[in-house]
N, C-alpha and C positions, 0 to 999 in steps of 0.2 A: 594772298601770299604776304604781306607786310603786315599785315595780324598775329601775324605767326609767332610765339613766344614760347623758350627755349627757358627750362625753368635754366637750370647750368646758368644763363646771365639774368637769370633774380639775383643770385648769388655773388653773382661779382658786384652786383649792381650795389648790394649790403656791406660786400664792401670794403667795396667802393663807399660810399657815406661813410662806415665806421672809421674810414682808413680818414676822415678830409673831415671828422670831427674829435676824432684823438691829435691829429696834426693843427686842430684847431686852440683845443686846449694845451700842448704844447709850447706853444705860441703865448697863448694868457699866463702861462706861469710862469714863463723866461720872461718876464714883463710887469709880474712883478719885485719888488722890493723888498729884500732878504730879512730886511726889519719885520715888516707885516706880515710874512708868511710864516701859521700855525700846524708843530703837527701833532701831533696828537701819541699818547700811549703806542699805542701800538703801534701810531707808523717805527716808532724809533725803534722798540722790537725790532719790526722789519729788518728795516733799515743799518742796523748795526747786529743783527744777527742775532743778538742776549735773553736772558730768561728775563721776565718777571722782578724776579730779587735781584738781581743784574741790572737792573735801570734803578731799582732802589735803592743800591749800596752806590752810586754813580750819582745819584740825587742828597742822598745822605754824604757822600764825598766832596762833596760841590765839585766837582768832575764839571754838572751839566746841568746849568741852570737851567729852569722848568719856575714856569707858573702854574699855581693852583687855582680853579674854577668850579665852584662845587662838586669837592670830587674833584673830576676830567684835570691828568696832566695834559697842560700843552709846552711845548718848546718850540723857541722860536730856533728860525731857519738858521742866519745869520751867525748865531750862538751854533746852530748845529759843526758848521763853517769854520766857527773859529774854535773847538775843538782839536779837530781831526786839522786843522790842518797845527795846533800847539803842539797836537803832541804825531807826524809824524815824523816819519827815517828817514832818512836820505840811503839809498843805497851805491853810493859812491864808495869807488873803493881809497885805499888812502896811499899811498907813495909813497 
């Protein structure tokens, strides 16, 4: 009876393995220096929920610093943080 394996146990094991993998990945990313973490254009589009044309406009207007390597566009995570901080508007009420 000890050799009995239920399919549900296999599913739980797969979920547990995936969770452990995601935790390790997240821990690794959090240890990286934001100056050396690069995001590609598709990640920026998803992050800000903008269109490709808006991303082009932001680059042309120098809102979002970038680098281009062989036609592929990359952004430094530290620059993204700066852009967000510089454009953040607090909701404090004026007395």
